[in-house]
C-alpha positions in Angstrom: -9.7 -0.3 -44.2 -12.7 -2.0 -45.4 -14.7 -1.8 -42.1 -13.8 1.9 -41.8 -15.0 2.6 -45.4 -18.3 0.8 -45.2 -19.0 2.3 -41.8 -18.3 5.9 -42.9 -20.6 5.2 -45.6 -23.4 4.2 -43.0 -23.0 7.4 -41.2 -23.0 9.6 -44.2 -26.1 7.8 -45.5 -27.9 9.1 -42.2 -27.0 12.6 -43.0 -28.9 14.9 -45.1 -26.1 14.8 -47.5 -22.4 14.3 -48.1 -21.8 18.0 -48.5 -23.7 18.6 -45.1 -21.5 16.1 -43.3 -18.4 17.5 -44.6 -19.4 20.9 -43.6 -20.2 19.6 -39.9 -17.0 18.0 -39.7 -15.0 20.7 -41.2 -13.4 18.6 -44.0 -12.9 19.0 -47.8 -15.5 17.1 -49.6 -13.0 15.9 -52.3 -10.6 14.6 -49.7 -13.6 12.7 -47.9 -14.7 11.2 -51.0 -11.5 9.4 -51.2 -12.1 8.0 -47.6 -15.6 6.8 -48.8 -13.8 5.2 -51.9 -11.0 3.4 -49.7 -8.3 5.0 -51.6 -6.9 7.1 -48.5 -7.2 6.7 -44.7 -8.2 9.7 -42.7 -5.7 10.9 -40.0 -6.4 10.1 -36.2 -7.2 13.9 -35.8 -9.9 13.7 -38.7 -11.4 10.6 -37.1 -11.8 12.2 -33.9 -13.6 15.0 -35.6 -15.8 12.5 -37.5 -16.5 10.5 -34.5 -17.4 13.8 -32.3 -20.1 14.8 -35.0 -21.5 11.2 -34.8 -21.5 11.0 -31.1 -19.2 8.0 -31.3 -15.6 7.0 -30.5 -13.0 6.9 -33.3 -12.4 3.1 -32.5 -15.9 2.3 -33.2 -15.5 2.9 -37.2 -13.1 -0.1 -37.0 -15.9 -2.5 -35.9 -17.4 -5.2 -38.3 -20.3 -3.3 -40.1 -23.0 -5.4 -37.9 -21.1 -4.4 -34.8 -20.7 -0.9 -35.9 -24.7 -0.7 -36.7 -25.4 -2.2 -33.2 -23.3 0.6 -31.7 -25.1 3.2 -33.6 -28.4 1.5 -32.6 -27.3 1.5 -28.7 -26.3 5.2 -29.1 -29.5 6.2 -30.5 -31.7 4.6 -27.8 -29.5 6.1 -25.3 -29.6 9.7 -26.6 -30.6 11.6 -29.8 -27.9 11.2 -32.3 -26.2 14.6 -33.0 -25.7 13.2 -36.6 -29.4 13.3 -37.4 -31.6 14.5 -34.6 -31.4 18.2 -34.0 -29.2 19.7 -36.5 -31.0 18.0 -39.5 -34.3 19.3 -38.5 -33.2 23.0 -38.2 -31.2 22.5 -41.5 -34.5 21.3 -43.1 -36.2 24.6 -41.9 -33.2 26.6 -43.4 -33.9 24.5 -46.7 -37.5 25.4 -46.6 -36.7 29.2 -46.0 -34.1 29.3 -48.9 -36.2 27.4 -51.4 -38.9 29.8 -50.4 -37.2 33.3 -51.5 -37.6 33.3 -55.2 -41.5 32.9 -54.6 -41.6 35.4 -51.6 -39.6 38.0 -53.7 -42.7 39.8 -54.9 -44.0 40.1 -51.4 -40.8 41.9 -50.0 -41.6 45.4 -48.8 -43.1 47.3 -46.1 -46.6 46.8 -44.7 -48.8 48.0 -42.1 -50.0 45.0 -39.7 -53.4 45.3 -38.1 -54.9 43.3 -35.4 -56.9 43.6 -32.5 -55.0 44.0 -29.1 -55.0 41.0 -26.5 -54.5 43.3 -23.7 -56.6 46.4 -24.5 -60.3 45.5 -25.4 -61.5 47.8 -28.2 -58.0 48.8 -29.7 -56.5 47.9 -32.9 -52.7 47.5 -33.2 -51.0 49.0 -36.1 -47.6 47.8 -36.4 -44.9 48.1 -39.0 -43.5 45.0 -40.9 -40.8 45.0 -43.2 -40.2 41.8 -45.4 -36.4 41.9 -46.8 -33.8 39.5 -48.2 -30.7 38.5 -46.3 -28.5 35.6 -46.6 -30.7 34.3 -49.5 -33.6 34.0 -47.1 -36.8 36.1 -46.7 -36.8 37.8 -43.3 -38.7 40.5 -41.7 -38.8 42.9 -38.7 -42.1 44.0 -37.1 -42.1 47.1 -34.6 -45.1 48.0 -32.5 -46.0 50.4 -30.0 -48.4 50.5 -27.4 -49.2 52.7 -24.2 -47.9 51.3 -21.0 -51.5 51.3 -19.7 -54.9 52.0 -21.1 -55.2 55.4 -19.6 -51.6 56.4 -20.3 -51.2 58.0 -23.6 -47.8 59.3 -23.3 -45.6 56.6 -22.0 -45.4 53.7 -24.5 -43.7 50.5 -24.7 -42.0 49.2 -28.0 -41.9 45.8 -29.0 -39.7 44.5 -31.9 -39.7 41.1 -33.6 -37.3 39.5 -36.0 -38.1 36.2 -37.9 -38.0 34.5 -41.2 -40.4 33.7 -43.9 -41.5 30.5 -45.5 -44.0 29.6 -48.6 -45.5 26.4 -48.4 -48.9 25.1 -49.5 -49.3 28.5 -51.3 -49.5 30.0 -47.7 -46.9 32.5 -46.2 -45.6 31.5 -42.8 -43.9 33.9 -40.4 -42.1 32.9 -37.4 -40.4 35.3 -35.1 -38.9 36.3 -31.7 -39.0 39.5 -29.5 -35.4 40.2 -29.6 -35.2 42.8 -27.2 -36.6 41.0 -24.2 -36.3 37.5 -25.7 -39.6 36.4 -23.9 -41.8 35.4 -26.9 -42.2 33.9 -30.1 -45.3 34.6 -32.6 -46.3 32.9 -35.6 -48.5 34.2 -38.5 -50.2 32.2 -41.5 -51.2 34.4 -44.5 -53.2 33.9 -47.4 -51.3 36.0 -50.1 -52.5 37.3 -53.4 -50.8 35.8 -56.2 -51.6 38.9 -58.5 -50.2 42.3 -58.8 -50.2 44.8 -57.4 -50.0 43.1 -54.0 -52.0 45.1 -51.5 -53.4 43.2 -48.8 -52.7 39.6 -47.1 -55.0 38.2 -44.5 -54.5 35.5 -42.0 -54.1 34.8 -38.2 -51.7 35.6 -35.8 -50.7 33.9 -32.5 -48.6 35.1 -29.6 -48.5 35.8 -25.8 -50.3 38.6 -24.2 -48.1 41.2 -23.1 -49.8 41.4 -19.7 -48.9 39.9 -16.2 -50.8 36.5 -17.1 -49.0 36.1 -20.3 -51.7 34.0 -21.9 -51.5 32.6 -25.3 -53.8 34.2 -27.8 -55.0 34.1 -31.3 -56.6 36.8 -33.6 -57.0 37.7 -37.3 -54.4 39.7 -38.7 -54.2 41.9 -41.9 -51.1 43.1 -43.8 -51.5 46.5 -45.8 -48.6 46.9 -48.4 -47.5 50.4 -48.3 -44.5 50.3 -50.4 -41.9 48.2 -52.4 -39.1 49.4 -49.9 -37.4 46.8 -47.9 -35.5 48.9 -45.7 -36.7 50.0 -42.3 -37.5 53.8 -42.2 -37.9 55.9 -39.1 -40.8 57.6 -40.8 -43.0 54.5 -41.1 -41.8 53.2 -37.7 -43.4 56.3 -36.2 -46.7 55.5 -37.6 -46.9 52.2 -35.4 -49.5 52.9 -33.0 -52.9 51.9 -31.4 -56.3 52.6 -33.0 -59.9 52.6 -32.2 -61.8 50.0 -34.5 -63.6 52.6 -36.2 -60.5 54.9 -37.1 -60.6 55.9 -40.7 -56.8 55.2 -40.9 -57.9 51.5 -41.0 -58.8 50.5 -44.5 -62.3 49.5 -44.8 -61.7 45.8 -46.2 -59.3 45.4 -43.1 -61.8 46.6 -40.6 -64.3 44.1 -42.1 -61.8 41.2 -42.0 -60.7 41.8 -38.5 -64.5 42.0 -37.1 -65.9 43.4 -34.2 -63.7 43.4 -31.1 -65.8 41.6 -28.5 -65.1 38.5 -30.3 -61.8 39.2 -32.1 -59.3 37.7 -29.7 -59.0 33.9 -28.5 -57.3 33.9 -25.2 -55.9 30.7 -23.8 -56.3 30.1 -20.0 -59.8 31.6 -19.7 
């Protein structure tokens, strides 16, 4: 009983929290606290579940604490421990996203996203991005249209990106994936305005060029707030298009920020 109690305390101490550990094992926290206090013994089935989460055998928990610590060390050297390696990392990202929500609420709404095209030199892509709240996280969807080729204005390709928003260091971080083809992730860092009304956000966008070479690229990006609406509207999505840099539809301060097309996009592998 004493060995089991001390060894359970050891593995729980390596988890983000007792609540997190109980959630992953699938056990009631109040009942688990009794195991930690040494007032109750877990059933064999419960021990198997705990051992599986820790990447150990159920019998390992009956070892002397020194032997158990050595077992944990040997296990971690052989392979990353499922107790603290990948899941705690993703849970930390989830924690960042959830803790960012209140600060990001003023930024929820619909935007035009402008940036120079990575595959059509001399063109500016105007995409539509909607920031919205779901599951206590600020999420977003970006939709963009572009012609299948530079001389084909009729046939167009549609790309749709879904992701989550974070606020760290007074910067907005956006990370998404292309959810139709599942062949790309993009990331954006924005310098937000902390004043109302919020009209623009400027920053950098990086991703993969949608051409046969698939080079990584980075370019300046500007977000123009169009409304407080956090619902994806077809009328807005239809305005996603490709424009010439001097098109009057592009706000003047956006044109100035994006700069000349000749040096606007940094391509990898060139």
